[in-house]
N, C-alpha and C positions, 0 to 999 in steps of 0.2 A: 357282854358278861362284864358285871363290877368286879372293878377290883380290891378287895378285900383287905384291910389293914394285915390281918395274917398270913396274906399273897403277899403283899409288900415286902415284910419282915425275913418273910421266906426268899424273896426275890433278892434284894438287898444282901444275904449273907450269900447267895452262890452269885450273883454276877457283881458286886461291888456297887449296886444301886444306892447303896447307903454310905455314901458319903458324905454327911454332913456332918460325921467328927473328924475321919479322914480330911478332908481340906482337898480333894482333890477327884475331878469328873474328866479324870481321860477312857475309863470305861465307858464312859458315854456319849463319846465325842459319835455324831453320827455321820461325818462325813469330812474331809480334808480342809474343809473350810468352817465346822463349827466350833464354835467358840470353848476353847478348855481351858481350865485352868490349873495351876499347881500349889504346892506348898509356898513358892515363892512368889506368889501375888503380890505384885505393889500395891493393889487398894487396900487401904485399910476403913475402918469405922469411922476416924476424927479424918481422913482424906491428908492427913501428916505427909504420908508417903506415896499419896497419888501421881501418878506420872503427871496429871493435869496442872500439880500445883505448878508447875512454869514450862511455858511451852518448849525452851531446850533441852530440859529430863528427856523424853523423849527421842530423842538424839542421841542423847548419850549413853542409851538404855537401848544396843542394838543397832542403831541406825534406824527406827520406824517411820515412819513419817517422809512428809518430803521437806522440811525446811521452816525457818521461822516464816511469820507469815509479813509480809511486806504491805504497807500502808499505800491505800490507792488513790491517788491524783486527782479521780472523780467522785471521791467519798462514797463509795457506793460496795464495797466490795474487796477486803484485804486479801491476799493468797500467795501460795508458795512462790519463789522466783521460778518462773518458767510456765506459770500456770497464768490463763488469762479467762476472761468473762464477756458473755452478748448478754442484752437486757433483752429477753425476746416481746412479754410483752407487761404493760406497766400502765396500771388506772388510771384514769384521767387523760393518759397522753395515747396512747395505740386504742386502736378502734378496729370494732368487729368487723365482718365482710356484710353486717347489716349498718354501719354506720356510727351505732353506737359505742359509747367507748370502754372499755376494757372494764369489768368489773371490780369492787376491789375487796381485800380481806383474801389474798387468797393461802389457799393450806393445801390437803394434801393432794398427790399428782401420782401418776404412773406413765409409763411410756407402751407404744405398742409401735410393732413394723408395719407401715401405713403403705397404699400402691406405692408403684413406682419411683419407690426408693425414697418414700418421705417418711419419717418420722413422726408419729399422733402423740400428742400430750394428754389426760382428758384432767382439768387443775378446777377443784373445788375452789368454792367460794363462802366463807365462814359470815355468813349476814345472818344476823337474829332480829325476829322482828319487824314490824311495818316497815312495807318500802320507802316511806317518807323518809325514816329515821337514816339514808343511806344517800349518799351522792351519787354514788356512782352501784345501785344492785345490779342483780343479773336480768335484764331485759327480758321481758314478758315474749315469746316470741310464740306465736300463732300454731299453736299443737301440739309444744313441749309443755305447757304451763299445770301443775299440781295445783297451786294453791295462788291464785292471783293474788292476793294479801301477801303475804310473805316474798321476802329479800333475798335471801341465800338461790345456790342451784349452782351450775358446772360450764365450765366451758372447754372446748374442742380446740387446741393448737399444735396446727401443723405447721411443721420446718420442712422446707422445701429441700432440695438436690443444691439447687444454687443458691440457698440460703432465706430466701424471701420465705414469710409468715403470715400464717391468715389463721383466724380465731374466729368460733362460730359457738353459739348456744347450745348445748346437750340436753340441760334439764335446769325450766326455771320454776319459783314456784315453791322450793322447797326451802327448809332452816336451817343456818348454822350447820350447813357441808363441812365436815372436819376432814379427820383422816382419809378415812374409805379404804379401797383396796382392790386388785384387780383380778380377773378370772382367769382360768387356764386354758379358757376357750377366747379369751382377748374383747373380752370387757371389760366396764368398771362399774362398782357399787359405790354408791355416794351414799355417804352415813349422813342424818339429822343427828346432830348433838343438840337436842331440843326437843325435850313433849310437852312442847302445849296444845291445852287439846281444842276444839271451834272453840271459840269466842273469848279466847286469852288472848290479849295482847294483837287482838283485832286479828286474829286468824279466824279463816272459813271453813279450816279442814282442821283433823286431827294431824300433829305430826308426833315424829321421834322414831321414822323409818328408816328404810336402805331401800335406793331405786338402784335401777343397772339402767347404763350408760355403756351405746356401743360406739366407739369413736368415728367406726368407718363406714356402717349401713345408719343412716341419719333417718329414714322412712321407721327403724327400729325402736326410736326414740318417743315417738310419737303417741300420745294421749298415756301421759308417765302414771304407773302404775306399781304402788308402795307394793314391798311384800314382806305382808304379816307377818308371815311365818318365823320370821328373825326376833320378832318382839318389837314391842314400842316403849321406848326408854333415850336416854343421852349415847347413841351410839358413837363411838370413835373408830375402829379399824374393823377391817373384816377380813380372812383370807381364807381361802377354801384348800381341803388336801386333797391335791391331785388323786391318789391311793384311794383313798378311802367315802372319798365322796363327803366328809363332814365342814361344814363350815364354821370358825370360829371367830366370835366376834369379841373386843372390849367397851365398856361402860365407863363412862369418865365422869363421876357421881361423889357425890359426899354424903354423911348425916341420912345414912349411914352409907359408908364407904362403896362403890360400886362394884362390877363381876365382870367376870371372863367368864362367855358360853360358848359352849357347844350346841349346833345343830345339826341334828341328823336326818337324811332325809328319807322320804317313805320309800319303803321296799319298792323295785324295781324302775326308782327315776332315773333316767339317764340325763346326764349333764348336756349345755350346749345355750349357744346364743337362742332370747327368747323363749328357754324353756322354765325359767323360774315364773314369768308370763302364766303358766298354764296348772301353776299349782294353788290351792284351794289355801285360806289365810290361815288356818287352822293344820295345815302338811307338816309332816315330818315331828321331830320331839326335842324344841327348847330345853335347854339343863344349865344349871352353877355348877360350879367346880366344889368338891369337900375333899379337902387336903388333910396329910398325915401324915409325920415324920417317919424315920426308920424304926421307933417304939411303938409303932400306933396311936399315938396323942395328935388328937384330933389341932389345925392350927386354925386360927378366925382369921387372922388376916396376914397376905403376905411381907407385910414391912416386917414379920418377927424374924424375919431371916437375918441375918448379921456376918455373915461368911459366905465368900464366896466358893460355892460347891455343894453350898447348901441342895440337897433332894429332897422334892416332896411325892408323894404317891397320891393321885388323883381318883376319887369315883366322882361320879354324875348325878345328881339330882334334879329330876323333872320340876321346869317350871309350874306352879298352878295353873296363874293367868298371864300368857304372854301377852298381851293386848291392853293389860294392865287399866282396865275399866273403871276399878273402883280403888286398886292401891296400887301404888309405882312397883314393878318387877321386883326389885332388890329389897324390899320391905315387905316382900312376901314370904318372909323367910326369918326364922328365929336367929339368935345369936349362933346357936350353937348346931346350925342344919349346914352350913356353907363357911366357904372360904372366900373374904373379900379382897383390896387392895388400895393402896391410897394411890388415886389419878392415875388411873389406866388409861394409856394414850394408844400409839402406834403398834401396829406390827406389821412383821414382814415372812412371806413363808420361805425358807430355803434348809439345807441340809436333812429335807425327810420330816421337819417340823416347823412352828411357831414360836420364830421370838416376839416378845410380849415385854412393850415398855411400861415401867409405874414410874413418875414421875417424883414421888417422895419415895424413901427407902427405910425409913422410921415411922414408927408406930407416933413417937412424941416429935417429932423436927425439933428444931428450938424456933419458935417465929415462924412456924410452918417453910421452913428454909425448902430448898429446893435444892435435894442432893439428887438417888433418881439410882434402880434398878433395871438391871436388862435378864427375862428369863427365859428360859427356854424350854416347851412343851413339845414332850414327845411321844405321838401318838400309837407309837406301836407298844413303849414299855409300860405309856399313863403316867410319864411323871413330869413333873415341875422341875428344874436345874436354875440355881438363882449363876449367873454366868457374867455380867458385871454389877458392881456396886460402888457409886461416887458417893465420895466423902460430902460433908458437909459443906460448902464454898462459905468460907466467913465473911469471905467482901465480895458479893457480885461485880460491883463495880470497878472492881481493879482487874484488868485484864490478865489472862494468865491463869486459868482455873474453869475446869466444866463441870456443871451440873442441869438438873433440870431435863433429862433427854426426853422428849414425847417424839416427831416421826422419826423411822429408821429404814432403812434396807438394808438387805445383804452384800457386798461387796465380790463385785469378779473378782479381785485381787486379794481375795481372804480379809477375812473380819466381817465387821459391820461400818456404817456409817450413821452416824445420830444429828439428830438438828436440836439443838437447845430451845426451849421454852421457859423464859424464869425471868427473874429480874438480874439488872444489869448485863455485862457483855455478852452478847451473843454469836454462838459458833456455830459451826458447821465440824463435826470432830467424829475419826475413827478410831477406832478401836479392836488391836488384833485379835489372834487365835489366843493366845494366852492373857489378853486383859489389859495389854499398855493401850494407852490413848495418844494420836497426834492430834493436833490441829489441820483444818483445810481448807478455812474460811473465815471471817470474821465481819460482823455487819459494821458496816461504819458509816449509814445511814443513817440508824437510830442508835445513838452511841449516849443519850442519856444524861447530856447535860445541863447544867443552870435553867438554859435559853429554852429548852427541849426537852423536859424531864423524863417522856416519852421511851420506854425499849417495846422494841417490837422482835417477834419470833420469826427463827429459820422454820420453815418447814417444808412439807412438799420432795425430800429429798428422794431421788432415785438416779438410777442410769439409765442412758439411751441401749437400745435392744442391741450393738455392738458395743456396747461398755466403753465406748471413747469420749461420750461425754455425762456428765455430770448437771442434772436439774435441781432445784432447788429457788424454794420461794421466800422473799420477805415478805410478811404479811402484814403490814401497815405499808407504805400504802399500798402494796400489793405487786410486789416485782416478780414476774418470774424469768431467771436468771441459767442461763447455759455454761458452764465452765469446762475446760480444757485444758491440757498440759499434760506432763511427762507420768500418767499413772504406770506405777510397777505395784509387781509382788511386795503383799507388807509381810515383813519378815514375823514368826512369831512373840 
């Protein structure tokens, strides 16, 4: 049933959902870990009072976090006292079971409990274009190749109880595999953030799809099949609602800005391993959001929200041609038909809904500055709530401020963990239930010096199934890291 503007205004009056004016979202917290904001929220539009303005401020405000980051003598990862890291895979240095080197450009990752006490990670490799462009593309393993011209794909990394690590190809011949997402039945959905058609950039097949990868059953990954019912566009991330069966997907695109999608499965569909392969290319319904505020006014872009606790009602509009045969999906809608967002990135399912990252927080960010938002979509109320708003970072090359959130995970210790993607110093950082931020790690390998001006983003942030290890990637040159230490419950 569609949620009308009148329904939303009435719901706001009764439940307190219309908190855009009140500035509090306590009434909408869906679980103890759900991010809730208050009138004393430390984030501001300018970022002048943002806790991330200096690392020490987080500890003066209630003792959140783990303390300042300490320089790494090995020059890879700065961590708080008591924390350590281990390199699991390193492009061009570690090798797959087949003997080839680990592919480069690590991106989205999820963890799964494997057999005999092992931990399995499925690791995306965001490699775009023809294979000759890259020194370490994903190897074309027989039976696991979609398009032999494409360089991307994902690998499966097994961490055994004795600490030994093995790695093999999960899928190859895909393009620009970005954030992706795990499923409730223990598989990985790898997303192509590139929609080149056959004949473009040397590709032999159309791209812009989602593929399913099983980390345990290698046979299930043979003859890769694109899940075309999710649509063909520049996919970023995907999550599955385990209760209602919907899939939610983000699109990282501009000109016009990308969209947040909902896919509704066909009636009677039963989820499970390899079940997606049985669906027709046009199965289910793919829709884009149309948002409106508590007064019923249409919102054209999520960047219009400038206050923590802003809540929008969401209606869903059918996508005319999900395979984008002649017109890109996001261009099939008029300016007043759907709600867009600036640089939609990672998602994570938690607290009964989807946390959604937008790397840009403002419609007219100065110099395309990375600031950032985190939204929470509540499927029960059909609302989007702004949970985190990062201020514009005036000088990304100086350590101490956080901006440009990308990959995200919900922490078993409360709040969320975000990976930075943008200019300047790169961090993993946490945000508590009340929105306070604190640093977890700093990339010291790609620091942006005069000699080496390139920065590299963090991505693939995810906890092990037992919550004891935080995994994360440095995208370039391509390093998968395991971080351990004295994790603790974070205060609000």
